[in-house]
N, C-alpha and C positions, 0 to 999 in steps of 0.2 A: 677624654674625660682622665684626670689623676687624682690623685689621694688629696689634693686640695678641694675639689668639688665635693668630696663625700667627708672631709673631715669635721665639718661643724654642725652635721646631720643628727640628733641625740640617736638615732636608732645605730650609729656606729660607734658610738663613746666606748672608748676602752680599747679599741683596736688599733696596733700600731701603722704606721705608713706603710710596713713591709704588707703586713695583712691586708690593707687597703689593697695596696697595688696588685697584690695576689688575686684578691677578689676581682678587680678590673679588670686584671689581665685574662681571666677565663669567661668574662661576659661581654657583652656589647651596649654602647651608649645607641639610644634610638630617640629620635626626634619626633615631638609632639605636635601633629597638625591638626586644627580645628576641625572636626568632622570627620576624620579618619580613624578607623577601628585598629587597637593595638592586640587585641586579643577577643575570642568569641565563647559565648556562653556555652558550656557543654563540649567543648573542646579538651583534650588534655592537658592540665596544668604544668606544660613542661618548664615553662618559664616563670622565676620571681621576677615581678616588676616592682624598682623602687623606684620612687619620684624624687628628682633631683629639683626641678623647679617646672612651673606652668601649673595646669589642671586637669583630671579626668574624670569623664563623667562615667557611672557605671550604669550600662542599661540591662534589662532582662525582658523577655518573652513572657508575657504574662498572657495565656490567648491569643489573639490575634496582634495585640497592642506590645508596641516597644515601650516600655516603661521605665522611666529615670527612678533608679535606687539609691542613689546618693554621690558622692564625687569623692575624689581623692586631690586635695589642693594644699595639703601641707607637705613640705620636704621629710623624707623619710617615710610618708605613708606607703603601703606597699598593698598589692594585690597577686594570687597565684602563687605557683611555687609549692602547691601541696603534692606533687608528685615526689619531693623530696622524702616523702614520709609514707606516701599512700600511691600504690602503683594504679589504681583506680580514681584517683583525684582528678576532677575536672573545673575547669573556670565554670563559678557559681552567675556569672554576669559577664557581658562584653563591655570593654574599656574603649572610650571613644572621647578624642583629643576635645578639650575645652578651649583652652588657649595654648599658645605656644609655649614649648619647653622641653625638657629631657626627661629619660626615663633611664635607668639602668636594667639592662636584660639580662637577669643573671640564670643560664641553665640550672634545672631542678637538681642533676646528679652535682654541679658544683657546689649549689647550696648545701646540698647535704654532705658532702665531704668537706668543706670549709668548716662547718659545724662539728662533724665528727673529729675533726683534726684540732680545731681550736676550744670545742667546749663539749667533751664526749657525754657526758653526764647529761648537759642540757638536750643533746640530740636525743637522747632516751627518753627524757620527760617530755619533750616537744611530741615524739611521736605517740607517746600515751595519751598525751592531754588532748591532743589533735582527734584522736579516734574517740576517745571517750566524750569529750565534747560535743562533737558532733552529733553522737547517736543519741546523746541527753537533750540535746537541742532539737532535733528533727522529732524526737516522741514527746518532748513537751510541747512544741508548737502543732502537731499534730494533734495532741490530745486539746489543747486551747481553742484550736480552729472547731473540733467537733462540740466541745462545750457550748461554746458561741452558738454553734448551728443547731444545736439542740435546742437552746434557751431560744433563738427565734422562732424555730419550728412549731415549737409547742405555743409560742405566744402567737403566732399567725393563727394559728389551727384552733385556738382559744378565741380568737378575734373573728374568725371566720365562721365559727361554728353558731354564733347567736344569731346573725342574719340569714345563714344559711337555714338554719332549724325553722327560724320565723318564715321565711318564704315557704319551706316544705308545709308546714302547718296550714299557711294561708293557702296553698294550693290545693290541698284536701280540703279545705273547708268551703273554696271556690266551686270545687265540683259538686258540692252538697246543694249549693247555692242555685247553682244552675240547673240541677237536675228539678228542684220545687220551682225556679222559674219557669221551666218548661213546662211541668205538671200543672202549675195554675194558669198557663194559657192555653192547655187544653180543656182544663174545666171552664174557663172564661167561654171558648168558643161552643163548647156542650151547651152551656146555659143561653148562647145566644144572645151573647151582649153584643149592642149595635155599635157602629164604628161612633157613634156618636156619644156615648157612653165610656168607651174604652180611651177616645180622644179626651174626654174629661178628665177622666181616672189619670193619665199621663200628664196633663195640666196639674192636677193636684201634686203628683209625684215630683214634678219641677218644683213647684214651691218648697218642698222639703230640702231639694238640693240645696237651697242656699241656707237652711238652717244650720245651727251648730249644736253639737251635743253638750248636755250639762256640764260642766268642768268638774264640780265635785262627784266623787264616786256615790255618797250618799245623796245626793239631789238626782245623780240620774237612776238610783234603785227607787226612790219614792217616784219619781215619774213613770218608770217602767211599770211600777205597781198600779199607777193610777190608769194607764193603758190597758193593761191586762184587766183590770176590774170590767173597765167598759166592753172591751172584748168579750167577756165573759158573758156582760149583762144583753149582747145583741147575739149571745147564739154561738160563738166564735170557739169552735174546738179546738185549735192549733193556736192557743192565744200563744204559749209557751213560746212557739219560734217564730211566731209576726211581732209580738210586743217589743222584744229588745233591740231589733232594727229602726223599728219604728220610734222607740224613746230617744234611742242616740242621736235620729234626725233631728229631734225637736219638735215630735208629732204634738200637737194638741188636741183634746178632746173635743173641740169645736171642728177641726180639721175632720176627724174623724167622722162626726155627723154629716159633713158635707159629702164625704166620701160614700156614707150610707144612702144619702139621698141619690147620688148619681148611680150607685150599683144595684141598688132593690136587693133581688135575691141571689145574685152573684157577689155579694158583700166579701163573705170570707175568700175565695181565689182571688177577688181584686184584691184584698190587702194582703195576700200572701203574693201576690206577683210583684205588688210594692213594695213590701218587703224583703224579696230577695234580689230585685234589683239595688235595692240600698245596699244589702250585704254584700252583693257581687262587686259594685264601687268600691266600698270599702275596704274588702279583703285584696281586690286589684290593687289599690293605695298601698296597702302592707306589702304586697310582692313587689313592689316599685321601689317602695323604699329600702327595702332588705337588700335585692338586688343591685341598688343605686350602692348601699353601704359597702358589699361586695366588691363591686367594681372600684370605690374608692380605697378599698383595702390590696388590692389588686396593681391600682396605680401607685400607692405606695412602696409597694414590694419593688415594685419596676425600678421607681425612683431610687430607692436605696440600694438595691443591688446593682444599678447602671449598665443592665444586662443589654439593653439597646441601645447603648453608646459608647462611643470611641472612649480610650482611657484618660485622654485628658480634655476636658470642656471647660465652658466659662460658665460657673455655677452661683446659684444663689446660695450661700451657706444655711440661710433659715428654710429652706426647703429640704436639705439634708438632714439638718437636725428634726424636723417636724414629721419628715418620714421614720427617722429613728424613733422617733417618741410614740410613733405608732406602732413599729416592730415590738416595741418594748411595753406596750400598753398595759399589758396583764399585770405587770410588775409594779405599776404606777397608781393602779386603782386600789389597791390594797390599804393606801392611807400617805401617798405621797401626793403633796399638792407642788403644782409645777405652775412657775410663775415666769413668766415670759415677759422679756424687755429689749425687744430687737429695735435698733437703730435705723432710723426712715431713710440716713445716709450713708449707709454701708453699700459698697460696690459688688458689683459680681467678680468673680476672681477666677483665675485660670488654675485648674486644681484638677488631681485625680480623685474624681468625686467619691468611686465607691471607697479609697481610703479614708478619705476623710471622714465616711459613715461610718466605718471602721472605728476609728478615732472617737467619733461621738458616741458609739454604742457602748465603748469600754469605759468613757468617763462617766456616762449616765448610770449605767449597770454598778459601776464601783461607787457611785454617789448613794444609789438606792441600798445597797449592802451596806455602806457605812452607817445609815439611819436605820438599818433595821425592818426597811420596808415602810416606815413611818416618819413623817419629817416635811421639810419642805425644799424644793429644788428651785434653783433661781438660775434662769438662763438668759446671759445678755448678749448681744452684738455692739459694736461701733468700729466706726473708722478712725483710725489714729496715723494718719500720713500715707504713707505708703503701704501700709499694712490695715487689717482689720484685725479686731480684738472678739475672742468670744471666750465666755467666761462661765463655767459649771459651779454655782457656790450651794452647798448644803449645809443642811442645819444636824449633821454627827457630831459626834463628840470629839471630833478634832484628830489630828495628828501628832505626836510627840516628835520634837526636833529629830530626834535621832531616826524616827521612821521616816519622815517627810525628807530626810537627807538621803535616804535609801529606797526611795519609793519608785525610782526608775530604773534601777538595777535589775537585770532580768534574774528571773527565779527567785525574787525576793518578794516574800508574801506575808500579810500577818494574819489570813485567814485560815480558818481550822481545814486539817488535812481532807483533801479530797474536794473543797469548795473553790480553790484556786491555784493557777500556776505560777503565779508571781510573772507573768509575761505581759497582761492587758497594758500597763504603762509603760513597759517597755516596747512592746509594738507601737503605742501611741506614738512615743518619743520619736522612733525610727520613721514613722511616717511623716511626721511634723518636722521635724529637723533634716532629717536626712532627705527625704522626696520632695520637700518643698520647701526647703531653707527659712524655715520657720522655728518658734521656741515654745515650750509648754514648760509651764511654773507652778510650784504650789505654794499657798500661803494659808498657813493653819493656826486656827486659834480653838480653844474650847467652845463647842455648838456652833463654829463655820470654818468650813474648808471651802477653798475656791482653788480650781484650776484653770490657769490663764491659757490659751493658746493664740498665738501671733502668728498669723500667715501673711508672705508677702503678696501682691496681685499676681505672680506668677511664680510656677514651681519652678526648682532646678532643672536647667537644661531646656527648659520651654521658651518659645520666642526667637 
């Protein structure tokens, strides 16, 4: 490698041929081979790797998965070299060859010496900026992650609390209903009800099983009063307990008369047994519905977090969006109408599903905040050649051009202090662009802001 190889690279603009030769003399030319690692995450960043030609994929271990974070594919882009300014600096990712090419491997001490010799003030500035920026970004990203986690945890707790509380109430009431049922059976036995009488009573009970409760609360209350009056006329002391389930099952006065003919002196325990069985069936239905809802929420959480799947999967983006809407449901119910327009021809794509769900979370959360919790959120998906397009449109006030132009800058936010870190859209863009090779853009007008995500069928480094 000689000065001619480096002269056209913008990174080295301003250096003389003698300086380029000096840098090359202290460095090594390394060939890029597809699939071969050049450096490894977590190891001391003793070298500065500058791309001359070819391409390198940046990988990182996340859990047990090897995840592609992005790629270096433009001459002059670089990685590592942190030990030139930080004795504890390590590689933040592993570099693996994507296509054949070359890199200039510069020892960290050579990099530090050359900068100190050629740009002494710049060397001090870089060291200070490097340390400060790393500390700020690490703290801010941790805070952003905690804010998101807290929001999702609060939402999930809210979503699960309702069906869990309903199930607990139903189980408690079911216990009371079972006690009443057994007590009624005991009284029927003491009253020496015959098998024929009990069989006829059970037939009458089965008739009620096909009935439906009055849909209108007022009508149901009137029906309950009518049954209660009949029970009172026939000397039933516990009409307050027996009337509601009978009325809810659509019991008629004619049915009650037939039951009285069958039971004779055992009318009250017989009707109590019927009412208790009806209550038990209703309560069991409520428990089943509540636990079904909890199961659906757990399934949505598993889908959202992708905790039972590998990093790269073939996914349906609609499923990810829907699981995200479930996780953020507590923020949407306050006055946000969600209008879905999912294309039927949208193919499944290979993607980092958990990361895409983080993108959907940030975009939906930002849209709700922009509308102050009240408005319309339109979500659409469609196929466009070898890519899929996902759009989120809110009816918020919109972004001025100067704000839209800076929206993806890290730490830039228009939210009040304590309400945002300015990393939501930055993280979304990194995931979409660097990890998946897609794009994310903003189109904003007063009363309408659209964020469009375009994703290829395969992310960077897949396949």
